[in-house]
N, C-alpha and C positions, 0 to 999 in steps of 0.2 A: 849367978849363973856361971857354970864352969866353962873352960876354954872350948871343949868339944861341943857343948850345947850352943855356945855363941857362934862357933864356926858353922854348925848346921843351920842355925837361924839365919846367918848371913848368906848361905848357899844351899837352900833347901832342895833345889832340883839336883844339884851335884850329889848331895847326900842321898837323895832318893835313888838316883841311878846306881850309885855304888851299892847301896843296900839291896836294891832290886836284883842286881846281877849276882851278888853274893848269895842271897837267899835262893834265887832260882837255880844257881849252879849247885847248891847243896842238894837239890833234887835231881838235876840232870847228870852230874858227874857219876853218882853211884849207878844210875841207869846205863850210862855209856860203858862203864867198867863191866857191868853185868852182861851187856850186849856183846862185848868183845871177849867174854869168857875170863875176865881178869878178877871177877868177884862173884861170890855165890849168893850175895845178898841182893834181893830185889823186892820191891813192894809197890803196889799201885799208889800208895800214899806219897811216894816220892814224886810222882807226876803232879799231884795236887800241890805239893810244896813248890815245885818248879814253876807251875803256871800261876800260883798264888803269890809268888815272890813280889811282883810289882805292887799288889794291894797291901801285902804285909809291910813292905817298905814304906808305902805312903802313910799307913796308919802309924808306924813307928816314928816317922819324921814329924807328923802332926802332933803326936803325943809328946815328943821331945821338945818341940818348940812351943808347946802349949798354945796352939792356935785356936782361938775361941771360935766355936762353930765349925771347925775344920772337918770333923768326922761327919757332921750333918751335911756339909757341902759335898764331901767326897762321895757319900752314899746316896745323897738326895736325888742325884740324876737317875738313879735306878727306878725311881717312883714317879718321874715326870713323863707320863705317857702322852706324847703329842703327835702321834701318827694315827692314820686311819686303820681300820680293821684289816683292809686288804694287805697292808704291809706286814702285819702279823702272820697272815696266811702265807705270804711270800717267804718270810724268814723261816717259819717253821716247816714249810714244805720244800725249801731250797735243797736241803741235804738229801732228802729222799729222791729228788729229781737228779741231783748230781750222782748219787749212788746208782740209779737206774741207767744213766748215761754211761758211767764207767763199766757197769756190767754188760751193757749193750756193745760197747767197743771191744771188751774182752771177747764176747761171743763172736763178733765179726772177724777177729783175728784168731779164732779157733781155740781160745783158752777155755778151760772148763769153768763153768759157773759154780759158785758155792752152792752147797745143798741147802735149800730152804725147806726141805720136807718136814723138819721138826718144828721150826718156828715161823716159816714163811717170811713175808716182808716185815712182819712185826719185829723180827730180829734186828732190824736197823734202828728201832726205837731206843734201845739202851745206848747205842753209839751216839745218837742225836742228843739224848739227855746228858751223856758224859761231856760232849763237846759244848753244850749249852752251859753246863756248870763250870767247866774249866775255862773256857774262853772269856767269860764275864769277869773272872778274877784277874785276868791280865789287863783288860781294858779299864777297869776301875782305876788302876794305878797309872797306866800310860795316859789315858785321856782325862781322867778325873783329877789327877794330881799334876803330872808333868806338863801336859798340854795347856791346862788353864794357867799355870804359872809362867810358862814360856810366852804365852800370848800377851802377858803384861809388858814384856820387854822386846820382843822380836816380831818381825813381819812374818807372813805365812811361808815365804821361801826359806828363810833362815830356820824356821821351826821344822819344816820338812827335812832340811838338810841335817839339822841336829838330831831329831828323833829318828830319821832314817838311818843315818850313819851309826848312831849309838845302838839302834835296834838290830842292825845287821851284825855289829860287833858282839852285842850281848846275847844274841840268839844263835850264833854259829855253833850248832850242836850236831 
């Protein structure tokens, strides 16, 4: 085992955080440059790279340290459905309710509502799907990899501080 692999094996959470930030920033930095007019390159795929950084980092670390059953454990939580049907209705309906509230507040303050004449409320569906697909890829890395490993060594308060501070630092965009 070479020196880098043994270091990663000794400190998998540190390696994960470094990789997660680097991969995510490879997506965020070009978008930030484009948004400020400093680059002409922009692609929606950059956002998928940015939000997928934590999962890509977790997979990379698991493969580098050759953790037996690591990928199954990482992705297995996606298929353990332990909640009632009502929670699914809540989760899937939440963003539509939030959008309606935001639009209502805008209307109260006299701001023009977006035109729904072409698509109606169904126009919110692609936004919901996009959020569902992108947010999941962050959580697989943060909760599936980092959280489970931190729980082996730290109490809840320390985990909140570690993940909270690193999360704020890593996502300041």
